[in-house]
FIVEX-641913 format. One record per residue (C-alpha): residue number from 0; residue in three letters; chain; x, y, z. Coordinates in steps of 0.25 Angstrom, whole numbers, padded with zeros to 4 digits. Layout:
N
{marke NUM; 'ALA'; 'A'; {X; Y; Z}},
...
END
This chain:
362
{marke 0; 'MET'; 'A'; {-0370; 0011; 0779}},
{marke 1; 'ASN'; 'A'; {-0374; 0000; 0790}},
{marke 2; 'ASP'; 'A'; {-0370; -0011; 0779}},
{marke 3; 'MET'; 'A'; {-0356; -0005; 0778}},
{marke 4; 'ARG'; 'A'; {-0354; -0004; 0792}},
{marke 5; 'GLU'; 'A'; {-0358; -0018; 0793}},
{marke 6; 'ASP'; 'A'; {-0348; -0023; 0782}},
{marke 7; 'THR'; 'A'; {-0338; -0015; 0790}},
{marke 8; 'SER'; 'A'; {-0341; -0022; 0802}},
{marke 9; 'ILE'; 'A'; {-0340; -0036; 0795}},
{marke 10; 'LEU'; 'A'; {-0327; -0032; 0790}},
{marke 11; 'GLY'; 'A'; {-0321; -0028; 0802}},
{marke 12; 'THR'; 'A'; {-0326; -0041; 0809}},
{marke 13; 'GLU'; 'A'; {-0320; -0048; 0799}},
{marke 14; 'ALA'; 'A'; {-0306; -0041; 0800}},
{marke 15; 'VAL'; 'A'; {-0306; -0043; 0815}},
{marke 16; 'GLY'; 'A'; {-0309; -0059; 0813}},
{marke 17; 'THR'; 'A'; {-0298; -0060; 0803}},
{marke 18; 'THR'; 'A'; {-0289; -0053; 0812}},
{marke 19; 'ARG'; 'A'; {-0293; -0061; 0825}},
{marke 20; 'SER'; 'A'; {-0292; -0074; 0816}},
{marke 21; 'TRP'; 'A'; {-0277; -0071; 0813}},
{marke 22; 'VAL'; 'A'; {-0274; -0068; 0827}},
{marke 23; 'ASP'; 'A'; {-0281; -0081; 0832}},
{marke 24; 'THR'; 'A'; {-0275; -0089; 0821}},
{marke 25; 'TRP'; 'A'; {-0260; -0084; 0820}},
{marke 26; 'GLY'; 'A'; {-0258; -0076; 0833}},
{marke 27; 'PRO'; 'A'; {-0254; -0089; 0842}},
{marke 28; 'GLY'; 'A'; {-0247; -0095; 0831}},
{marke 29; 'VAL'; 'A'; {-0237; -0083; 0829}},
{marke 30; 'LEU'; 'A'; {-0235; -0081; 0844}},
{marke 31; 'VAL'; 'A'; {-0231; -0096; 0844}},
{marke 32; 'LEU'; 'A'; {-0222; -0094; 0833}},
{marke 33; 'LEU'; 'A'; {-0216; -0081; 0839}},
{marke 34; 'VAL'; 'A'; {-0213; -0090; 0852}},
{marke 35; 'ALA'; 'A'; {-0207; -0102; 0844}},
{marke 36; 'VAL'; 'A'; {-0198; -0093; 0835}},
{marke 37; 'SER'; 'A'; {-0193; -0086; 0848}},
{marke 38; 'LEU'; 'A'; {-0190; -0099; 0855}},
{marke 39; 'VAL'; 'A'; {-0182; -0103; 0843}},
{marke 40; 'THR'; 'A'; {-0175; -0090; 0842}},
{marke 41; 'VAL'; 'A'; {-0171; -0089; 0858}},
{marke 42; 'SER'; 'A'; {-0167; -0103; 0858}},
{marke 43; 'PHE'; 'A'; {-0157; -0101; 0846}},
{marke 44; 'HIS'; 'A'; {-0155; -0086; 0849}},
{marke 45; 'HIS'; 'A'; {-0139; -0087; 0846}},
{marke 46; 'THR'; 'A'; {-0142; -0091; 0831}},
{marke 47; 'ALA'; 'A'; {-0153; -0082; 0830}},
{marke 48; 'TRP'; 'A'; {-0144; -0070; 0833}},
{marke 49; 'SER'; 'A'; {-0133; -0075; 0824}},
{marke 50; 'ILE'; 'A'; {-0141; -0074; 0813}},
{marke 51; 'VAL'; 'A'; {-0146; -0059; 0817}},
{marke 52; 'SER'; 'A'; {-0132; -0056; 0820}},
{marke 53; 'ILE'; 'A'; {-0127; -0060; 0806}},
{marke 54; 'TRP'; 'A'; {-0139; -0053; 0800}},
{marke 55; 'GLU'; 'A'; {-0133; -0040; 0808}},
{marke 56; 'ARG'; 'A'; {-0118; -0041; 0804}},
{marke 57; 'SER'; 'A'; {-0119; -0046; 0790}},
{marke 58; 'GLU'; 'A'; {-0125; -0038; 0777}},
{marke 59; 'THR'; 'A'; {-0126; -0051; 0771}},
{marke 60; 'TYR'; 'A'; {-0136; -0056; 0780}},
{marke 61; 'ALA'; 'A'; {-0142; -0043; 0783}},
{marke 62; 'HIS'; 'A'; {-0155; -0048; 0776}},
{marke 63; 'GLY'; 'A'; {-0158; -0058; 0787}},
{marke 64; 'TYR'; 'A'; {-0165; -0046; 0795}},
{marke 65; 'LEU'; 'A'; {-0176; -0047; 0784}},
{marke 66; 'ILE'; 'A'; {-0179; -0062; 0784}},
{marke 67; 'ILE'; 'A'; {-0188; -0062; 0795}},
{marke 68; 'PRO'; 'A'; {-0196; -0050; 0791}},
{marke 69; 'ILE'; 'A'; {-0197; -0056; 0777}},
{marke 70; 'SER'; 'A'; {-0202; -0068; 0783}},
{marke 71; 'LEU'; 'A'; {-0213; -0061; 0790}},
{marke 72; 'TRP'; 'A'; {-0217; -0054; 0778}},
{marke 73; 'LEU'; 'A'; {-0219; -0067; 0770}},
{marke 74; 'VAL'; 'A'; {-0227; -0072; 0781}},
{marke 75; 'TRP'; 'A'; {-0236; -0059; 0781}},
{marke 76; 'GLU'; 'A'; {-0237; -0060; 0766}},
{marke 77; 'LYS'; 'A'; {-0243; -0074; 0769}},
{marke 78; 'ARG'; 'A'; {-0254; -0069; 0779}},
{marke 79; 'THR'; 'A'; {-0266; -0072; 0770}},
{marke 80; 'GLY'; 'A'; {-0261; -0087; 0770}},
{marke 81; 'LEU'; 'A'; {-0258; -0087; 0785}},
{marke 82; 'SER'; 'A'; {-0272; -0083; 0788}},
{marke 83; 'GLN'; 'A'; {-0278; -0096; 0782}},
{marke 84; 'LEU'; 'A'; {-0267; -0103; 0790}},
{marke 85; 'ALA'; 'A'; {-0264; -0105; 0806}},
{marke 86; 'PRO'; 'A'; {-0252; -0109; 0813}},
{marke 87; 'GLN'; 'A'; {-0252; -0123; 0817}},
{marke 88; 'PRO'; 'A'; {-0241; -0127; 0827}},
{marke 89; 'THR'; 'A'; {-0234; -0141; 0824}},
{marke 90; 'PRO'; 'A'; {-0223; -0147; 0833}},
{marke 91; 'TRP'; 'A'; {-0217; -0156; 0821}},
{marke 92; 'PRO'; 'A'; {-0208; -0145; 0815}},
{marke 93; 'LEU'; 'A'; {-0201; -0145; 0829}},
{marke 94; 'LEU'; 'A'; {-0194; -0158; 0825}},
{marke 95; 'LEU'; 'A'; {-0185; -0151; 0816}},
{marke 96; 'PHE'; 'A'; {-0180; -0143; 0828}},
{marke 97; 'MET'; 'A'; {-0170; -0155; 0830}},
{marke 98; 'PRO'; 'A'; {-0162; -0154; 0818}},
{marke 99; 'LEU'; 'A'; {-0162; -0139; 0816}},
{marke 100; 'GLY'; 'A'; {-0158; -0139; 0831}},
{marke 101; 'PHE'; 'A'; {-0148; -0149; 0829}},
{marke 102; 'GLY'; 'A'; {-0142; -0141; 0817}},
{marke 103; 'TRP'; 'A'; {-0142; -0128; 0826}},
{marke 104; 'LEU'; 'A'; {-0134; -0136; 0836}},
{marke 105; 'LEU'; 'A'; {-0124; -0141; 0826}},
{marke 106; 'GLY'; 'A'; {-0122; -0127; 0821}},
{marke 107; 'ASN'; 'A'; {-0120; -0122; 0836}},
{marke 108; 'LEU'; 'A'; {-0110; -0132; 0839}},
{marke 109; 'VAL'; 'A'; {-0101; -0130; 0826}},
{marke 110; 'ASP'; 'A'; {-0104; -0116; 0826}},
{marke 111; 'THR'; 'A'; {-0110; -0114; 0812}},
{marke 112; 'LEU'; 'A'; {-0120; -0103; 0813}},
{marke 113; 'VAL'; 'A'; {-0127; -0105; 0801}},
{marke 114; 'VAL'; 'A'; {-0131; -0118; 0804}},
{marke 115; 'GLN'; 'A'; {-0138; -0113; 0818}},
{marke 116; 'GLN'; 'A'; {-0144; -0102; 0810}},
{marke 117; 'PHE'; 'A'; {-0151; -0110; 0800}},
{marke 118; 'ALA'; 'A'; {-0156; -0120; 0811}},
{marke 119; 'TYR'; 'A'; {-0161; -0108; 0819}},
{marke 120; 'VAL'; 'A'; {-0169; -0103; 0808}},
{marke 121; 'GLY'; 'A'; {-0174; -0117; 0805}},
{marke 122; 'LEU'; 'A'; {-0179; -0119; 0820}},
{marke 123; 'LEU'; 'A'; {-0185; -0106; 0817}},
{marke 124; 'VAL'; 'A'; {-0193; -0110; 0805}},
{marke 125; 'VAL'; 'A'; {-0197; -0124; 0812}},
{marke 126; 'SER'; 'A'; {-0203; -0117; 0824}},
{marke 127; 'ILE'; 'A'; {-0211; -0108; 0815}},
{marke 128; 'TRP'; 'A'; {-0216; -0121; 0808}},
{marke 129; 'ALA'; 'A'; {-0219; -0128; 0821}},
{marke 130; 'VAL'; 'A'; {-0228; -0116; 0825}},
{marke 131; 'LEU'; 'A'; {-0235; -0112; 0811}},
{marke 132; 'GLY'; 'A'; {-0237; -0127; 0808}},
{marke 133; 'HIS'; 'A'; {-0235; -0133; 0795}},
{marke 134; 'ARG'; 'A'; {-0246; -0126; 0787}},
{marke 135; 'VAL'; 'A'; {-0241; -0112; 0790}},
{marke 136; 'THR'; 'A'; {-0227; -0115; 0790}},
{marke 137; 'ARG'; 'A'; {-0229; -0121; 0775}},
{marke 138; 'TYR'; 'A'; {-0236; -0108; 0770}},
{marke 139; 'LEU'; 'A'; {-0224; -0100; 0778}},
{marke 140; 'LEU'; 'A'; {-0213; -0108; 0773}},
{marke 141; 'PHE'; 'A'; {-0206; -0097; 0765}},
{marke 142; 'PRO'; 'A'; {-0206; -0086; 0775}},
{marke 143; 'ILE'; 'A'; {-0202; -0095; 0786}},
{marke 144; 'LEU'; 'A'; {-0191; -0102; 0778}},
{marke 145; 'PHE'; 'A'; {-0187; -0088; 0773}},
{marke 146; 'LEU'; 'A'; {-0181; -0087; 0788}},
{marke 147; 'PHE'; 'A'; {-0169; -0095; 0784}},
{marke 148; 'PHE'; 'A'; {-0164; -0083; 0776}},
{marke 149; 'GLY'; 'A'; {-0161; -0077; 0789}},
{marke 150; 'VAL'; 'A'; {-0149; -0085; 0791}},
{marke 151; 'PRO'; 'A'; {-0136; -0080; 0787}},
{marke 152; 'VAL'; 'A'; {-0131; -0090; 0777}},
{marke 153; 'GLY'; 'A'; {-0121; -0090; 0765}},
{marke 154; 'GLU'; 'A'; {-0107; -0085; 0771}},
{marke 155; 'GLY'; 'A'; {-0101; -0097; 0766}},
{marke 156; 'LEU'; 'A'; {-0105; -0092; 0751}},
{marke 157; 'VAL'; 'A'; {-0097; -0079; 0753}},
{marke 158; 'TYR'; 'A'; {-0083; -0083; 0748}},
{marke 159; 'PRO'; 'A'; {-0088; -0092; 0737}},
{marke 160; 'MET'; 'A'; {-0097; -0080; 0731}},
{marke 161; 'MET'; 'A'; {-0084; -0071; 0733}},
{marke 162; 'ASN'; 'A'; {-0077; -0080; 0724}},
{marke 163; 'PHE'; 'A'; {-0088; -0082; 0714}},
{marke 164; 'THR'; 'A'; {-0089; -0067; 0714}},
{marke 165; 'ALA'; 'A'; {-0075; -0065; 0712}},
{marke 166; 'ASP'; 'A'; {-0074; -0076; 0700}},
{marke 167; 'PHE'; 'A'; {-0086; -0069; 0694}},
{marke 168; 'THR'; 'A'; {-0080; -0055; 0694}},
{marke 169; 'VAL'; 'A'; {-0067; -0059; 0690}},
{marke 170; 'GLY'; 'A'; {-0072; -0067; 0678}},
{marke 171; 'MET'; 'A'; {-0082; -0056; 0674}},
{marke 172; 'LEU'; 'A'; {-0069; -0046; 0675}},
{marke 173; 'LYS'; 'A'; {-0062; -0056; 0665}},
{marke 174; 'LEU'; 'A'; {-0073; -0057; 0655}},
{marke 175; 'THR'; 'A'; {-0073; -0041; 0655}},
{marke 176; 'GLY'; 'A'; {-0058; -0041; 0651}},
{marke 177; 'ILE'; 'A'; {-0053; -0036; 0665}},
{marke 178; 'PRO'; 'A'; {-0040; -0043; 0670}},
{marke 179; 'VAL'; 'A'; {-0042; -0048; 0684}},
{marke 180; 'TYR'; 'A'; {-0033; -0054; 0694}},
{marke 181; 'ARG'; 'A'; {-0040; -0061; 0705}},
{marke 182; 'GLU'; 'A'; {-0035; -0067; 0719}},
{marke 183; 'GLY'; 'A'; {-0047; -0074; 0726}},
{marke 184; 'THR'; 'A'; {-0058; -0064; 0727}},
{marke 185; 'PHE'; 'A'; {-0048; -0052; 0724}},
{marke 186; 'PHE'; 'A'; {-0046; -0048; 0710}},
{marke 187; 'THR'; 'A'; {-0039; -0036; 0702}},
{marke 188; 'ILE'; 'A'; {-0042; -0029; 0689}},
{marke 189; 'PRO'; 'A'; {-0034; -0018; 0684}},
{marke 190; 'SER'; 'A'; {-0043; -0006; 0691}},
{marke 191; 'GLY'; 'A'; {-0043; -0013; 0704}},
{marke 192; 'GLN'; 'A'; {-0044; -0024; 0714}},
{marke 193; 'TRP'; 'A'; {-0057; -0031; 0719}},
{marke 194; 'SER'; 'A'; {-0062; -0042; 0727}},
{marke 195; 'VAL'; 'A'; {-0074; -0049; 0730}},
{marke 196; 'VAL'; 'A'; {-0076; -0048; 0745}},
{marke 197; 'GLU'; 'A'; {-0088; -0054; 0754}},
{marke 198; 'ALA'; 'A'; {-0096; -0043; 0751}},
{marke 199; 'CYS'; 'A'; {-0095; -0045; 0736}},
{marke 200; 'SER'; 'A'; {-0098; -0060; 0737}},
{marke 201; 'GLY'; 'A'; {-0113; -0058; 0733}},
{marke 202; 'MET'; 'A'; {-0117; -0066; 0746}},
{marke 203; 'ARG'; 'A'; {-0126; -0054; 0751}},
{marke 204; 'TYR'; 'A'; {-0132; -0054; 0736}},
{marke 205; 'LEU'; 'A'; {-0135; -0069; 0736}},
{marke 206; 'ILE'; 'A'; {-0141; -0069; 0750}},
{marke 207; 'ALA'; 'A'; {-0150; -0057; 0746}},
{marke 208; 'SER'; 'A'; {-0153; -0063; 0733}},
{marke 209; 'VAL'; 'A'; {-0158; -0077; 0739}},
{marke 210; 'THR'; 'A'; {-0166; -0072; 0750}},
{marke 211; 'LEU'; 'A'; {-0173; -0063; 0741}},
{marke 212; 'GLY'; 'A'; {-0174; -0072; 0729}},
{marke 213; 'VAL'; 'A'; {-0181; -0083; 0739}},
{marke 214; 'LEU'; 'A'; {-0191; -0072; 0744}},
{marke 215; 'PHE'; 'A'; {-0194; -0068; 0730}},
{marke 216; 'ALA'; 'A'; {-0195; -0083; 0724}},
{marke 217; 'TYR'; 'A'; {-0205; -0085; 0736}},
{marke 218; 'LEU'; 'A'; {-0213; -0072; 0733}},
{marke 219; 'THR'; 'A'; {-0214; -0073; 0719}},
{marke 220; 'TYR'; 'A'; {-0215; -0088; 0716}},
{marke 221; 'THR'; 'A'; {-0223; -0099; 0720}},
{marke 222; 'LEU'; 'A'; {-0216; -0111; 0711}},
{marke 223; 'TRP'; 'A'; {-0205; -0118; 0719}},
{marke 224; 'TRP'; 'A'; {-0196; -0118; 0706}},
{marke 225; 'LYS'; 'A'; {-0198; -0104; 0703}},
{marke 226; 'ARG'; 'A'; {-0193; -0101; 0718}},
{marke 227; 'LEU'; 'A'; {-0182; -0110; 0717}},
{marke 228; 'LEU'; 'A'; {-0176; -0104; 0704}},
{marke 229; 'PHE'; 'A'; {-0178; -0090; 0708}},
{marke 230; 'VAL'; 'A'; {-0170; -0093; 0722}},
{marke 231; 'VAL'; 'A'; {-0159; -0099; 0713}},
{marke 232; 'PHE'; 'A'; {-0159; -0087; 0704}},
{marke 233; 'SER'; 'A'; {-0158; -0079; 0716}},
{marke 234; 'ILE'; 'A'; {-0145; -0087; 0721}},
{marke 235; 'PHE'; 'A'; {-0137; -0086; 0707}},
{marke 236; 'VAL'; 'A'; {-0141; -0072; 0703}},
{marke 237; 'PRO'; 'A'; {-0134; -0064; 0714}},
{marke 238; 'ILE'; 'A'; {-0122; -0073; 0714}},
{marke 239; 'ILE'; 'A'; {-0120; -0070; 0698}},
{marke 240; 'ALA'; 'A'; {-0125; -0055; 0700}},
{marke 241; 'ASN'; 'A'; {-0114; -0053; 0712}},
{marke 242; 'GLY'; 'A'; {-0103; -0057; 0702}},
{marke 243; 'PHE'; 'A'; {-0109; -0046; 0693}},
{marke 244; 'ARG'; 'A'; {-0109; -0037; 0702}},
{marke 245; 'ALA'; 'A'; {-0095; -0039; 0707}},
{marke 246; 'TYR'; 'A'; {-0090; -0038; 0693}},
{marke 247; 'MET'; 'A'; {-0098; -0026; 0690}},
{marke 248; 'ILE'; 'A'; {-0093; -0018; 0702}},
{marke 249; 'VAL'; 'A'; {-0078; -0023; 0698}},
{marke 250; 'MET'; 'A'; {-0081; -0018; 0684}},
{marke 251; 'ILE'; 'A'; {-0087; -0004; 0690}},
{marke 252; 'GLY'; 'A'; {-0074; -0002; 0698}},
{marke 253; 'HIS'; 'A'; {-0066; -0005; 0686}},
{marke 254; 'LEU'; 'A'; {-0072; 0003; 0675}},
{marke 255; 'SER'; 'A'; {-0073; 0015; 0686}},
{marke 256; 'ASP'; 'A'; {-0059; 0013; 0689}},
{marke 257; 'MET'; 'A'; {-0062; 0009; 0704}},
{marke 258; 'LYS'; 'A'; {-0070; 0021; 0706}},
{marke 259; 'LEU'; 'A'; {-0083; 0014; 0708}},
{marke 260; 'ALA'; 'A'; {-0088; 0001; 0714}},
{marke 261; 'VAL'; 'A'; {-0077; 0001; 0725}},
{marke 262; 'GLY'; 'A'; {-0083; 0007; 0736}},
{marke 263; 'VAL'; 'A'; {-0097; 0007; 0742}},
{marke 264; 'ASP'; 'A'; {-0103; 0008; 0729}},
{marke 265; 'HIS'; 'A'; {-0098; -0006; 0726}},
{marke 266; 'LEU'; 'A'; {-0108; -0012; 0735}},
{marke 267; 'ILE'; 'A'; {-0120; -0003; 0730}},
{marke 268; 'TYR'; 'A'; {-0117; -0008; 0716}},
{marke 269; 'GLY'; 'A'; {-0118; -0022; 0722}},
{marke 270; 'TRP'; 'A'; {-0131; -0021; 0728}},
{marke 271; 'VAL'; 'A'; {-0138; -0012; 0717}},
{marke 272; 'PHE'; 'A'; {-0134; -0023; 0708}},
{marke 273; 'PHE'; 'A'; {-0139; -0034; 0717}},
{marke 274; 'GLY'; 'A'; {-0153; -0026; 0719}},
{marke 275; 'ILE'; 'A'; {-0154; -0026; 0703}},
{marke 276; 'ILE'; 'A'; {-0150; -0040; 0701}},
{marke 277; 'ILE'; 'A'; {-0161; -0045; 0712}},
{marke 278; 'THR'; 'A'; {-0171; -0035; 0706}},
{marke 279; 'ILE'; 'A'; {-0168; -0042; 0692}},
{marke 280; 'MET'; 'A'; {-0169; -0055; 0698}},
{marke 281; 'PHE'; 'A'; {-0183; -0052; 0705}},
{marke 282; 'LEU'; 'A'; {-0189; -0046; 0693}},
{marke 283; 'VAL'; 'A'; {-0185; -0059; 0684}},
{marke 284; 'GLY'; 'A'; {-0191; -0068; 0696}},
{marke 285; 'SER'; 'A'; {-0204; -0061; 0696}},
{marke 286; 'ILE'; 'A'; {-0207; -0064; 0680}},
{marke 287; 'TRP'; 'A'; {-0210; -0078; 0685}},
{marke 288; 'ARG'; 'A'; {-0219; -0074; 0698}},
{marke 289; 'ASP'; 'A'; {-0228; -0085; 0703}},
{marke 290; 'PRO'; 'A'; {-0244; -0081; 0708}},
{marke 291; 'ALA'; 'A'; {-0245; -0081; 0723}},
{marke 292; 'ALA'; 'A'; {-0248; -0093; 0730}},
{marke 293; 'ALA'; 'A'; {-0261; -0098; 0735}},
{marke 294; 'LEU'; 'A'; {-0264; -0095; 0750}},
{marke 295; 'PRO'; 'A'; {-0266; -0108; 0759}},
{marke 296; 'GLN'; 'A'; {-0279; -0115; 0761}},
{marke 297; 'PRO'; 'A'; {-0285; -0112; 0775}},
{marke 298; 'ALA'; 'A'; {-0281; -0119; 0787}},
{marke 299; 'PRO'; 'A'; {-0292; -0127; 0793}},
{marke 300; 'SER'; 'A'; {-0287; -0126; 0806}},
{marke 301; 'ARG'; 'A'; {-0284; -0109; 0804}},
{marke 302; 'VAL'; 'A'; {-0293; -0107; 0816}},
{marke 303; 'GLN'; 'A'; {-0286; -0115; 0826}},
{marke 304; 'PRO'; 'A'; {-0278; -0108; 0836}},
{marke 305; 'ILE'; 'A'; {-0264; -0114; 0840}},
{marke 306; 'ASP'; 'A'; {-0265; -0122; 0852}},
{marke 307; 'ARG'; 'A'; {-0258; -0117; 0864}},
{marke 308; 'ARG'; 'A'; {-0253; -0129; 0870}},
{marke 309; 'GLY'; 'A'; {-0248; -0134; 0857}},
{marke 310; 'ALA'; 'A'; {-0241; -0121; 0854}},
{marke 311; 'LEU'; 'A'; {-0234; -0122; 0868}},
{marke 312; 'ARG'; 'A'; {-0229; -0136; 0866}},
{marke 313; 'LEU'; 'A'; {-0224; -0132; 0852}},
{marke 314; 'LEU'; 'A'; {-0216; -0121; 0858}},
{marke 315; 'SER'; 'A'; {-0211; -0129; 0870}},
{marke 316; 'VAL'; 'A'; {-0206; -0139; 0860}},
{marke 317; 'MET'; 'A'; {-0199; -0129; 0852}},
{marke 318; 'ALA'; 'A'; {-0192; -0121; 0864}},
{marke 319; 'VAL'; 'A'; {-0186; -0135; 0868}},
{marke 320; 'ALA'; 'A'; {-0182; -0139; 0854}},
{marke 321; 'ALA'; 'A'; {-0175; -0126; 0852}},
{marke 322; 'LEU'; 'A'; {-0168; -0124; 0865}},
{marke 323; 'PHE'; 'A'; {-0163; -0137; 0863}},
{marke 324; 'TRP'; 'A'; {-0152; -0135; 0853}},
{marke 325; 'PRO'; 'A'; {-0147; -0122; 0860}},
{marke 326; 'VAL'; 'A'; {-0146; -0130; 0874}},
{marke 327; 'ALA'; 'A'; {-0139; -0141; 0866}},
{marke 328; 'ALA'; 'A'; {-0129; -0131; 0860}},
{marke 329; 'TRP'; 'A'; {-0126; -0126; 0874}},
{marke 330; 'ALA'; 'A'; {-0124; -0139; 0880}},
{marke 331; 'LEU'; 'A'; {-0114; -0143; 0870}},
{marke 332; 'SER'; 'A'; {-0105; -0131; 0870}},
{marke 333; 'ASP'; 'A'; {-0095; -0128; 0880}},
{marke 334; 'HIS'; 'A'; {-0102; -0117; 0886}},
{marke 335; 'GLY'; 'A'; {-0090; -0108; 0885}},
{marke 336; 'GLY'; 'A'; {-0082; -0117; 0895}},
{marke 337; 'LYS'; 'A'; {-0067; -0120; 0894}},
{marke 338; 'VAL'; 'A'; {-0062; -0129; 0882}},
{marke 339; 'ALA'; 'A'; {-0054; -0140; 0887}},
{marke 340; 'PRO'; 'A'; {-0039; -0139; 0882}},
{marke 341; 'VAL'; 'A'; {-0034; -0147; 0871}},
{marke 342; 'GLU'; 'A'; {-0019; -0151; 0872}},
{marke 343; 'VAL'; 'A'; {-0012; -0150; 0859}},
{marke 344; 'GLN'; 'A'; {0001; -0158; 0857}},
{marke 345; 'ALA'; 'A'; {0011; -0156; 0846}},
{marke 346; 'PRO'; 'A'; {0012; -0170; 0838}},
{marke 347; 'ARG'; 'A'; {0026; -0177; 0839}},
{marke 348; 'ALA'; 'A'; {0034; -0180; 0827}},
{marke 349; 'PRO'; 'A'; {0048; -0187; 0827}},
{marke 350; 'GLY'; 'A'; {0059; -0176; 0826}},
{marke 351; 'TRP'; 'A'; {0049; -0165; 0830}},
{marke 352; 'THR'; 'A'; {0048; -0157; 0843}},
{marke 353; 'LEU'; 'A'; {0040; -0147; 0848}},
{marke 354; 'MET'; 'A'; {0048; -0134; 0852}},
{marke 355; 'PRO'; 'A'; {0046; -0128; 0865}},
{marke 356; 'GLY'; 'A'; {0035; -0118; 0866}},
{marke 357; 'ALA'; 'A'; {0029; -0120; 0852}},
{marke 358; 'ASP'; 'A'; {0015; -0118; 0850}},
{marke 359; 'LEU'; 'A'; {0007; -0129; 0843}},
{marke 360; 'TRP'; 'A'; {-0001; -0120; 0835}},
{marke 361; 'ASP'; 'A'; {0010; -0112; 0829}},
END
């Protein structure tokens, strides 16, 4: 009985020591990281809010709410390896604040929101890199870069994908032997009229498939070429699958005398079909699963705490570098002042006169 108590006491001491070691090693680093991320977010709060507002109003980009939790979960999955590493802040990544900040400024001046959003996320990534150091950032590279999937991008592909879906559907209907009359993305068959609208473009399927495909490739494979192949696979599959989805819905409506697939069930069929396609894609991809990667070797400087003065200097430089660009954007703007009027004169030509009271813009 005494031996058993002794063993329990030893185990308890080791557990406390391990916890204390984690706190001593990562506590200051996590605190500095939170301050750094907050500095960048506050400096570019308008851009950060623009991302969240698009998540809120657009169903296409509603997945953005899951990006940060997924990134944190991926970091948590690497906690065993992180126990062998330690944050080692370095100022060198802050040099990237110059091109990223300048890119954000250009996007602000020409009012291109997606450029500002990518630049903001890039600044977040660089700030995380500067606080954690090269080795930890390399180990957490994918969870950190996964944050870029939160940027709502891809609106420019909606109309090309609408046209592709219409081309595919009309082509399949012709192969089936059904006569089709088409005008743009609208087409008519003997049983009724159909149109490919934005919701039918397949953009939602494509974004969801690529996001899940990249995540699946990272978790399933270790070889880079397998990951690349599966990502390419996850891009082409939803585009083709969306064409078949549109064709099947038209056929369901046609064969049911326009009683089915013409209302809410239209969307339900689409998402059920997409779920089946994604499941098959993952099942096929899992056949070539790779073994788990080896953990990193212990770092010699693991027990060294973060230097407080060095961390303060890093945060000070980061704050100046982050605030410079919003201040520059404010200085280059008109601050809501009056715009100087521009006088427009009608061109003069022989034999032509301006009618009294005529508006030059009519």
